N, C-alpha and C positions, 0 to 999 in steps of 0.2 A: 388448484393452482396449475394443473396441466391442461386446462381447457384453453382453446384458442378461438377467439371470436373475430371473424373477418369484419373489417370495417369499423371496429370498435374504437372510439376515442377514449383512451383510458385515463384515469386520474390516479396519480401516485399519492397515497396517504401515508404519512409517517406511521410506522409500526403496523402496517397493514399489508396484505398480499396485493399482487399486481398481475393483471393478465395483459398479454401483448399479442401482436400480429406479425406475421412475416409473409414473404412472398410465396412460399411454397409450404404446404402442410406436410406433417410427417407421413400421412397416408399416401401421398404421392411418391414417397421415397421408400416404400416398404420393400421393394425389390432391390434396392441399392444397399451396399455395405455402408453402414453408418456407425458412429460411436458418439457417446455423449461427452461434452466438454463443459466444464463449469469455470467461470471467471468472475472476479469481483468487479463491480462497476459502481461508480458514485453518480447520482443523478441530481442536479440542482440547477438553479438559475444564476446567472452572473450577478444579478441584483442582490441575491441572498448573501454572497460573499462580500460584496461591496458594502452592504449596510450592516452585515453581521446579524441579520435577523432572518430566522427561518420562517418560511411561509407555512400556512396550515397544510397546503397541498401544492403539488407541482403537476400541471397538465402536461404530461410528457407526450400525449397523443400516441403515435405509432413508433415503436422501437424496432430497429432493423439491425441485423447482424450479418456481416460479410466475413467470410474466411477465404483468403487468397482471391479476393475480389468477387467471390460467388456468394449469393444469398444462401443463408442457412435457416433452418426452422427452429424457432425458440420453443422450448418445452416449459420453462417456468422462470420466474423472477421472484426469489424469496427475499423477504425484508427482515426488519429487526426482530419482530416477534416470532416469525417462522424459522429464522436462521440466526441464532445468537452469535455474537462476535467473539473470536479469540484474538487477543492483542498481545504481542510481545514487545516490551520496551527495552531497547538495547542501548547502552551508554558506553562510549569509548573511554577507557580508563585514563588515557593520557590527556584528557581535556584540561584546560586551565582551571584554576580555582574559581573563576567567575561562574562556572556552571553550578557550583554548589548553592549559589543564590537562587537557582531556578527550581531546586528540589521541592519547595513548598507548593509552587504552581503546578508541577507535575503531579504531586500527590493529590492536590485538589481536583485536577483533571480526572484522575483515576476514580476518585470517590463519586464523581458526577456522571460516570458512564452508565448506560442502561443496565437494569437488573438482568442478571444472567450472563453478562460479559465475563469471559475468563481472561485473566491478565497474568503475564509472566514478566519478571524483572531480571535483567542480566547485565553484566559488564563485560566488555571486550578488551583484552590486553594481549598484544602480540599475536592476534588472530585466534586466540583461545577464548572460550566462554566461561565466565564465572556466574553461575545462576544463584541469584539471591532469593528468588521466589519462583517456584514452579507454577504452572498454570493453576489458577484458583479463581472461583467465582466470589470469594471473600474479598471485596474491593477495599475494605478498610485494612485488612491484613496486607494486601499488596501495596497499598499506599504508604505503609510504614517500613518497607523493605529496602529503601534506598540507603546508600552510604555516601559519604563525600569522596570525591576523586582526589587522588594524590598528585596527578599531573606527571610531567616528565619532560625531558628535552628531546624526545624522539616522537615519531608518529608512525606506528607500524601498520596502519591500515585496518579498516573495520570489516572488510568483505569476507575474510576467512571466517571470522566469528559470526557474520550474518548467515553464511552458508550452514554453519553448525546449528544456529538457532532455527533455521527452517526445518531441520530434521526433527525438532521437538514438536512440530505440528502433526506428525504422522500418527501419533497415538490418540489424537483427539477425535471426537465425533465430527461428522460433517457440519459445515456451516461457513459463515463468513470469516475470513482470516486477514489479519493485518499486522504489520510491524511498524513501530516508530523507532527509527534509527537516529540517534543523536551523536554526531561525529563531525570531524573536519573533512572526511572523504578522501584524505591523502593516502595513497597506496605506497607505503614505504618500501615494499619489496621490489618496486621498480628501480630504486636507486638513482632516480633522476627527477628533479622537480618539474621538468618540462615534458614529462611523459604524456602520451596520448591516453585518454581514458579507454580507448578501444583496445589498448595493448595489455590491459590488466586481466590476467587469467582468473584471479579470484573474483573480480567484478563480473566477468562473463558467467562464471559458474554460479554466482549468487543470483543473477538475473534468471538464468535457466531454471534453477531450483525453485525460485519464486513463482515463475510462470507455470511450472509443472504442478505445483501444489496450490495454485490459485490464491497466493498471498500478495496483497498490495502492500508495497513498502513506502511509507511516508518518512521523510527525513527532515531534520533540522540541522543546519550548519552551525557548529560551535567550534572554535579554534582550539588546537593544542598549542603548547608553547612553541613548537616548531613552526606551525603555520602562522601563529600570531606574530612571529618575528621574521616572516618571509615576505618576499615581494609577491606581486600578483602572478608571477610565473608559477608559483606553487598553489596559490589560493584559487585562481580561476579554473585550472584543471580539476582541482579537488572538488569544488562546488559543481563542476560539470559531471563528475562521477556520481555525486548524490542525485543530481538532476536526472541523469540517465537511468539509474536504478529505479527511481520513483516513476519516471515517465513510462518506462517499458513494462512496469508491473501493475499499473493502474493506480498508483499513489500520487503524491505531490511533494515537491521539495520546497522548503521554507528557508529564505536567506534574509539577512539584514546587512547587505553590503559585505565588506571584507572583515568587519569587526564582530566581536562577540555580541549577541543580542542583549539589549538592556533587560528585556523581559521576554519570556516565552509566551506570555498570556495571549497576545493576538494570534500567534501561530497555533496554540492549543485550542483557541476558540474556533478558528477556521477548521482545524482537524476534527473537533467535536461535531461540527455541522456535516463534514464530509462523511464521518462515520455514521451519523444518523441517516444520511442519504445513501448509504452503501447497500447494495443488493448483491445477492449471488445469482448470476444469470447462467442458466443451463440451456444449451442448444445442441442440436444434432449436427455433427460434422460429417460431411460426405468425402472428406479427404483422408485416405487411409495410408498415404505414403509417409514414411518416416522422415523426420527432419523438421525444419522451422516452418510454421504456418502463420501468416500475417492475419491480424484480426482488426475489424473496424466496426464500432457500434455507434449508431446515429439515431437521432429523433427527428420526426417530421416537424417538431416545434422548434423554430429557429432561436427562441429565447432560452432553450434548455441546453445545458452543457453536460457532457458525459465524460467521465474519466474511466479509462479501461486499459488493460494490458495491450501493448502493441502487437503481441504475438506470443507464441509458445513453441517449445520443442516437443515433438511426438516421437517416442522411441518404442 
C-alpha cells in the first residue's frame, strides 16, 4: 500500500487497496522536515449519487494532494477492508417527535453496514452526551440501542456534544472515522436567532477537533420544536452550521427544505454509498508551522468527485 507507481492510471475497487501518484516522491524529501497527515476522503462519481447505483469500480486516475497550495507526497490510501470504519451516530434530544418515525430506517442502515464497522449511539441534550451504546462491532446490538426523543421547547445546540463525542474516538485503533449528526444545528448558546455560524465557539471547536482526529461529520437536518416554529431567520443559519461542519471535515449535509424530512431513507442511502467510497488518505506534509493548513484533494478524472476536509489545525 505504500508503493508509488509513476504514470499509473489507477482503478479504485470497492473493498480493495489503491495506489496513487503525486508530483514529488518521499525520497526527494528525505532531507526535509516532514510529518504524516491522515484525512478521510470519499471518492465517487456524480452519476452514482444521481442514480443511487454504485458502480463496480471508479477510474480515479491520478489523485493529487495540495497543502497550503503546495504538492504533497501520498503514502497510502486505505479502503474498506484495510481500514474498518468507526461510526458514531449522534441524535439531538430536543428533536420533534417526527424523528421517532425514522428510527427503524436508521436501525436498518446500521445492520447494512460493512462487517467490521464499529458503531456508537448517543444522544445530545444541553451540550452533554448520553451514550446509549459504546463503540461495538455488533451491528445488531447497536441497531437496538435507540430510544424515542421527548422533544422540548428549546434548542441548546449540538456542537458541545459533538466535541465530547469526538474524544470517544481516541481509544480506538486507527482507521476510517465518521459521525452522523442528526440535529437542527441551532446554537442556542448564542442567544440570537440571527447569529452568524462563524461566531459559534462550540462549532469552531467541533470542527477543529474533527479535523485533528480525521473524523468526517455527516449531518441530517431535523427540526426541534423551536426551529419548527421559527422563521427562516433561525432555520437558514442553523442549516448553514450543519453544512459548514460537514463541508470542512470531509462529510456531507442533508436537508429537505425547512421541514422535517418525511423519511431519512434517501439520505441514508446516499450516506451508505459515501461510506463505501470512503478512504483514509495518508500523505507527507512539509509544513511544520503550527496553525491552520488548507488542504485540497483532486483527481485528474473530471467525472470523479472527491469529498475531503478543507483543512486542519496543527499544534
